[in-house]
C-alpha positions in Angstrom: 189.4 4.1 -46.9 191.8 1.4 -47.9 190.3 -2.0 -47.5 191.9 -4.1 -44.7 193.1 -7.6 -45.6 195.6 -9.8 -43.9 199.1 -9.3 -45.0 201.6 -12.1 -45.8 204.8 -11.9 -43.7 207.9 -11.7 -45.9 211.5 -10.7 -45.6 212.0 -7.2 -46.8 215.5 -7.2 -48.4 216.0 -4.2 -50.7 219.6 -5.1 -51.5 218.7 -6.7 -54.8 216.2 -4.0 -55.5 218.2 -2.1 -58.1 216.0 0.1 -60.4 218.1 -0.6 -63.5 218.0 -4.3 -63.1 214.3 -4.2 -62.3 213.6 -2.1 -65.4 215.4 -4.5 -67.6 213.2 -7.3 -66.3 210.1 -5.2 -66.9 211.2 -4.3 -70.5 211.6 -8.0 -71.4 207.9 -8.6 -70.6 205.5 -7.8 -73.5 202.6 -5.7 -72.2 201.2 -4.1 -75.3 197.8 -2.7 -74.8 195.3 -4.9 -76.8 192.9 -2.0 -77.1 195.5 -0.3 -79.2 196.9 -3.4 -81.0 194.4 -6.2 -81.5 195.9 -9.4 -80.0 198.3 -7.4 -77.8 199.7 -9.2 -74.8 198.0 -7.0 -72.2 199.1 -6.7 -68.6 198.6 -10.3 -67.2 202.3 -11.4 -67.2 203.8 -8.2 -66.1 201.2 -7.9 -63.3 202.1 -11.4 -62.2 205.8 -10.4 -62.1 205.2 -7.2 -60.2 202.9 -8.9 -57.7 205.4 -11.6 -56.9 208.2 -9.0 -56.5 206.2 -6.8 -54.2 204.8 -9.7 -52.2 208.3 -11.0 -51.5 209.1 -7.6 -50.0 206.2 -7.7 -47.5 203.6 -5.8 -49.5 199.9 -6.7 -49.3 199.0 -7.2 -52.9 195.5 -6.8 -54.3 194.7 -7.8 -57.9 191.9 -6.0 -59.7 190.6 -7.4 -62.9 187.1 -6.2 -63.8 188.1 -6.6 -67.4 189.4 -10.2 -67.9 193.0 -10.2 -69.0 193.5 -6.5 -68.0 194.7 -6.7 -64.4 195.9 -3.8 -62.2 197.7 -4.2 -58.9 197.4 -2.3 -55.7 200.3 -3.1 -53.3 200.2 -1.7 -49.7 202.8 -1.4 -47.0 200.7 -0.7 -43.9 201.8 2.1 -41.6 201.7 1.9 -37.8 198.8 4.4 -37.8 198.2 8.1 -37.6 200.2 9.1 -40.6 199.4 10.3 -44.1 199.0 7.7 -46.8 200.7 8.2 -50.2 199.8 6.5 -53.5 202.4 6.0 -56.3 200.7 5.5 -59.7 202.2 4.1 -62.9 200.9 2.2 -65.9 202.0 -1.3 -67.0 200.8 -1.2 -70.6 202.8 0.0 -73.6 202.1 1.0 -77.2 202.9 -1.2 -80.1 206.1 -3.1 -80.6 205.7 -2.8 -84.4 208.1 -0.4 -86.1 210.5 -0.3 -83.2 214.2 0.0 -84.4 215.6 -3.3 -83.0 214.3 -5.8 -80.6 211.9 -3.8 -78.4 211.9 -6.5 -75.6 215.7 -6.7 -75.4 216.9 -4.0 -73.1 220.2 -2.5 -74.3 222.5 -0.2 -72.4 224.6 2.3 -74.4 226.2 5.6 -73.2 224.3 5.7 -69.9 221.0 5.0 -71.5 218.7 1.9 -71.5 216.8 1.3 -74.8 213.6 -0.7 -75.3 209.9 -0.3 -75.6 208.5 1.3 -72.4 211.9 2.4 -70.9 210.7 6.0 -71.0 206.9 5.5 -71.1 206.7 4.3 -68.4 208.4 1.2 -67.1 211.2 3.4 -65.8 208.7 5.1 -63.5 207.3 1.7 -62.4 210.7 0.4 -61.5 211.6 3.5 -59.6 208.4 3.6 -57.6 208.6 -0.1 -56.7 212.2 0.1 -55.6 211.6 3.4 -53.7 208.7 1.9 -51.8 210.7 -1.2 -50.9 213.6 0.9 -49.7 211.5 3.4 -47.8 209.5 0.7 -45.9 212.3 -1.8 -45.3 213.9 -0.4 -42.2 211.7 2.6 -41.3 208.4 2.1 -39.5 206.2 4.7 -41.2 203.0 5.9 -39.7 201.1 6.2 -43.0 200.3 3.6 -45.6 202.4 3.4 -48.8 200.2 2.4 -51.8 201.5 1.3 -55.1 199.0 1.4 -58.0 200.4 -0.5 -61.0 197.6 0.0 -63.5 196.4 -1.3 -66.8 195.2 0.6 -69.9 196.5 4.1 -69.4 197.6 4.2 -73.1 194.0 3.9 -74.2 191.1 4.5 -71.8 192.7 4.5 -68.2 190.3 1.9 -67.1 192.9 0.6 -64.6 193.2 3.8 -62.6 189.4 4.2 -62.7 189.0 0.7 -61.3 191.6 1.3 -58.6 189.8 4.5 -57.4 186.6 2.6 -57.0 188.1 0.8 -53.9 191.3 2.7 -52.9 192.3 6.2 -51.9 195.2 8.1 -50.3 196.0 11.4 -48.8 198.1 12.3 -51.8 199.6 10.7 -54.9 202.5 10.9 -57.3 202.2 9.8 -60.9 205.6 8.6 -62.1 205.1 9.4 -65.8 208.2 10.7 -67.5 208.8 14.4 -66.9 212.6 14.9 -67.4 212.9 15.2 -63.6 210.7 18.4 -63.8 207.8 18.9 -61.4 204.6 18.8 -63.5 201.6 20.5 -61.9 199.2 20.8 -64.8 198.2 19.2 -68.1 195.6 19.6 -70.8 192.4 17.6 -71.2 190.6 16.6 -74.3 187.2 16.0 -75.8 186.4 14.1 -79.0 183.3 14.9 -81.1 181.8 13.5 -84.3 180.1 16.0 -86.7 177.9 14.3 -89.3 177.1 16.6 -92.3 174.0 15.4 -94.2 173.6 15.5 -97.9 171.5 13.6 -100.5 172.7 10.8 -102.7 172.1 11.0 -106.4 173.9 10.0 -109.7 176.7 12.4 -110.6 174.8 13.3 -113.8 171.8 14.6 -111.8 173.0 17.6 -109.7 169.4 18.8 -109.3 168.7 15.7 -107.2 171.9 15.5 -105.2 173.3 17.4 -102.2 177.1 17.1 -101.7 177.7 16.4 -98.0 181.5 16.7 -98.5 181.2 20.2 -100.0 179.0 21.2 -97.1 181.5 19.8 -94.7 184.1 22.1 -96.2 182.3 25.1 -94.8 182.6 23.5 -91.3 186.3 22.8 -91.8 186.9 26.5 -92.5 184.9 27.5 -89.5 186.8 25.0 -87.4 190.1 26.6 -88.4 188.7 30.0 -87.5 187.6 28.7 -84.1 191.2 27.5 -83.5 192.5 30.9 -84.3 190.1 32.5 -81.9 191.2 30.2 -79.2 194.8 31.2 -79.5 193.7 34.8 -78.8 191.7 33.9 -75.8 192.6 33.7 -72.1 195.7 31.6 -71.4 196.6 29.3 -68.5 200.0 30.4 -67.1 201.6 27.0 -67.8 199.5 25.5 -70.5 198.5 28.4 -72.7 195.2 28.2 -74.5 193.0 25.3 -75.7 193.2 24.0 -79.3 191.0 22.3 -81.8 191.7 20.3 -85.0 190.0 17.9 -87.4 191.4 14.4 -86.9 189.5 12.1 -89.3 187.1 12.7 -92.2 185.0 10.1 -94.0 182.5 10.5 -96.8 181.4 9.4 -100.2 180.9 6.0 -101.8 182.2 6.3 -105.4 183.2 8.9 -108.0 179.9 9.0 -109.8 177.6 9.5 -106.7 176.8 12.6 -104.7 177.8 11.8 -101.1 174.9 11.5 -98.7 177.0 12.0 -95.6 180.3 13.2 -94.4 181.6 12.6 -90.9 184.4 14.6 -89.3 185.9 13.6 -86.0 187.6 16.4 -84.2 189.6 16.8 -81.0 189.4 19.8 -78.7 192.3 20.1 -76.3 191.2 21.8 -73.1 192.9 23.8 -70.3 191.7 24.2 -66.7 188.4 26.0 -66.6 187.1 24.5 -69.9 184.5 21.8 -69.5 183.1 19.3 -72.1 179.7 21.0 -71.7 181.2 24.3 -72.6 183.0 22.8 -75.6 179.8 21.3 -76.9 178.0 24.7 -76.7 181.0 26.3 -78.5 180.7 23.8 -81.4 177.0 24.0 -81.5 177.2 27.7 -81.9 179.5 27.3 -84.9 177.3 24.7 -86.5 174.1 26.6 -85.9 175.6 29.7 -87.6 176.4 27.5 -90.6 172.9 26.1 -90.7 171.6 29.7 -91.1 174.3 31.0 -93.4 174.8 28.0 -95.7 171.9 26.7 -97.8 170.8 23.2 -97.0 173.4 22.8 -94.2 172.3 20.0 -91.8 174.3 18.4 -89.1 174.4 16.1 -86.1 176.9 16.6 -83.3 177.8 13.6 -81.1 180.0 13.8 -78.0 182.7 11.1 -77.7 185.4 10.3 -75.1 186.4 13.2 -73.0 188.9 13.7 -70.2 189.3 16.7 -67.8 192.4 18.9 -67.6 194.5 18.9 -64.4 195.8 21.8 -62.3 197.6 21.1 -59.0 197.8 23.4 -56.1 201.5 24.1 -55.7 201.1 24.7 -51.9 199.8 21.2 -51.1 202.0 19.2 -48.7 202.9 16.5 -51.4 204.0 19.2 -53.9 206.2 20.9 -51.3 207.6 17.6 -50.0 208.6 16.2 -53.4 209.9 19.6 -54.5 212.2 19.7 -51.5 213.6 16.3 -52.1 214.0 16.9 -55.8 216.0 20.1 -55.1 218.2 18.1 -52.7 218.9 15.4 -55.3 219.4 17.7 -58.3 221.4 20.4 -56.4 219.1 23.1 -57.6 215.3 23.9 -57.6 213.5 21.7 -60.0 211.8 23.2 -63.1 208.0 23.5 -62.6 206.1 22.8 -65.8 203.0 21.5 -67.5 202.3 18.9 -70.1 200.2 19.2 -73.2 199.1 15.6 -73.1 196.6 13.9 -70.7 197.6 11.7 -67.7 195.9 9.8 -64.9 196.6 12.8 -62.6 193.2 14.2 -63.7 191.4 11.1 -62.4 193.2 11.2 -59.1 192.6 14.9 -58.7 188.9 14.4 -59.5 188.7 11.7 -56.8 189.9 14.3 -54.3 193.5 13.1 -54.1 196.1 15.9 -54.3 198.7 14.9 -56.8 201.5 15.8 -59.1 203.6 14.2 -61.9 207.3 13.5 -61.6 209.4 11.1 -63.6 212.5 10.1 -65.5 214.5 11.8 -68.3 214.8 10.2 -71.7 213.1 10.3 -75.1 211.0 8.3 -77.5 207.5 7.8 -76.1 205.6 5.9 -78.8 208.6 6.3 -81.2 210.8 3.9 -83.1 213.6 4.4 -80.6 212.9 4.8 -76.9 215.3 5.2 -74.0 215.6 6.2 -70.4 218.6 8.1 -68.9 219.8 5.7 -66.2 221.2 8.5 -64.0 217.8 10.1 -64.0 216.3 6.7 -63.0 218.5 6.6 -59.9 217.7 10.2 -59.1 213.9 9.5 -59.4 214.3 6.5 -57.1 216.1 8.6 -54.5 213.5 11.4 -54.7 210.6 9.0 -54.4 212.3 7.2 -51.5 212.9 10.4 -49.6 209.4 11.7 -50.3 207.7 8.5 -49.1 209.8 8.5 -45.9 209.1 12.2 -45.2 205.4 12.3 -46.2 204.3 9.1 -44.5 206.4 9.4 -41.3 
């Protein structure tokens, strides 16, 4: 249930709620994730701005800040009762400003595009969902609640959406991550593991005393590549294909004249629906146990790290059908249905029992030196979200 709190009366005037102007304001606010960039600004200032904007339009604003300096907002427009509630989810944080070509906080418009850090990923989605919610609730008395979740930390650990889901829920949700105006119904998950290969330190002149952990690790790297090849030949998800695996980081050795006592390999296993982290751990253990038998003196330790589940939406749920209908109306043709190879907060919402999908702007440059949003797509997204809110919550 959504907690009840008294709302503050305010005039709902959407006339100044233009998604392009709002996006420019959001871009000018530094919200770099400090978990990615030590000393990054975090979400405090942008959360303050969004909270004031939404409060002025009659939304009941809740601020969640379990982690100091990392606030998320939940803004609610209460329905009259008896209708379905809809959550719109988007993240306030961005990746680093370093290496951006130009001033990342100075939004520039050229050839129908707005440039700046976060225009595409994903302040464009934040602007669209804020304006859409304001428009949909300004003059229409909806029966269901409209819930905006403007969350922290999606670019690192998704602690913001996790905190929101501890206290808030809805009958359905839309994540406004960029999708090129294509309906996204699935995405991959991931699991990180550390494999520590054990050796024995000795002077380089005493091979009879040493055991080269890096050389032993080479056997595992070959086996990991073979595992990846086997995965490509396995059962495939209709939208996502098969899972993958790769070695991400390798560390070992101290100096040229010493046999390395340890070599650590960090790997990532990208997962598709039906693959769990427990299954992946068994898969890797089988590979390593085989090496322990086949390779003399091969010893290892496998440690599970961060893992996130894949996402697979039911295309027949009311929210998917409703948004698809409004997208077709706005685009003039049925929208493309697709999947994403990367992970999003959809998986957390789905795990919490909230049917959801992903739909967002067109553009390019997520995490890149140049980033932009197509402004026509921003307007289309706002229109689609406005219609979907009014339809679903009425």
